[in-house]
N, C-alpha and C positions, 0 to 999 in steps of 0.2 A: 544733693542729688543722690549720693550713695545711700543715705539713710532712707530716702523715699523708695528706692529700688528694693532695699532690704525689707522695708515695711510691707511692700506689695508682695514680695516673695513669702514672707511669713504669713500674710493674710491668706494667700493661696494654699500654703501648707496647712493652715488651720481649717480651711474649707475642705480640703482633701481628707484630713484626719476626721473631721466631723462626719463626712459622708461614709467613711469606712466604719466609724463607730455606729452610725445608724444601720448600716448593713448587718453588722454583727448583732446588734440588738434585735433585728428582725429574725435572725437565725436562732437566737437563743431559745425561745419557747419551743421550737421544733426539736432542738437538741435535748432539752429537758424532758420532753415527752418521750423521745426515742430512748433516752437513758432509763426512764422509769419503766417503759415496756420491756426493755432488755433485762432489767433487774427482775421483773416479774417472771419472765421466761426462764431466767437462770434459777430462780427459786423453785419454779415448777419442775425443772429438769432435775434439780438436786433432790426434790421430794420423790420424784419417780425413781431415781436411781437408788435412793435409800429404801424405798418400799420393795424394789426388785431384789435387793440384797437380803431381805428378810424371808424370801421364799425358801422353804426347806428343800434341800436337794435329796433326790432319791438315790439310793445306792446304785452303782453301775451294774450292768448285767454281768453275770458270771458265766463262765463256760461250764456246762454240766460235767460233773465228775464221773469218770469212767471207772468201773470196778477194776481192781488190779488184775493183770494178765496171769493166767495160770501157766505154770511151767510144766512141760511134758517130760 
């Protein structure tokens, strides 16, 4: 009797595990697509950042120099 109950419990555990595995297998393709898209976006962002760093900087504005003051 004990073995029969244990066998039934193990069969139920197996069914539950198989159902969980089926659910994860359904999610897997979506996660793979998402990871690929994010990888492409990251690559594009890095390329944009690198190209932005190659822009030459203009020198900052200087204040006009005033002639020295004359002493009286």
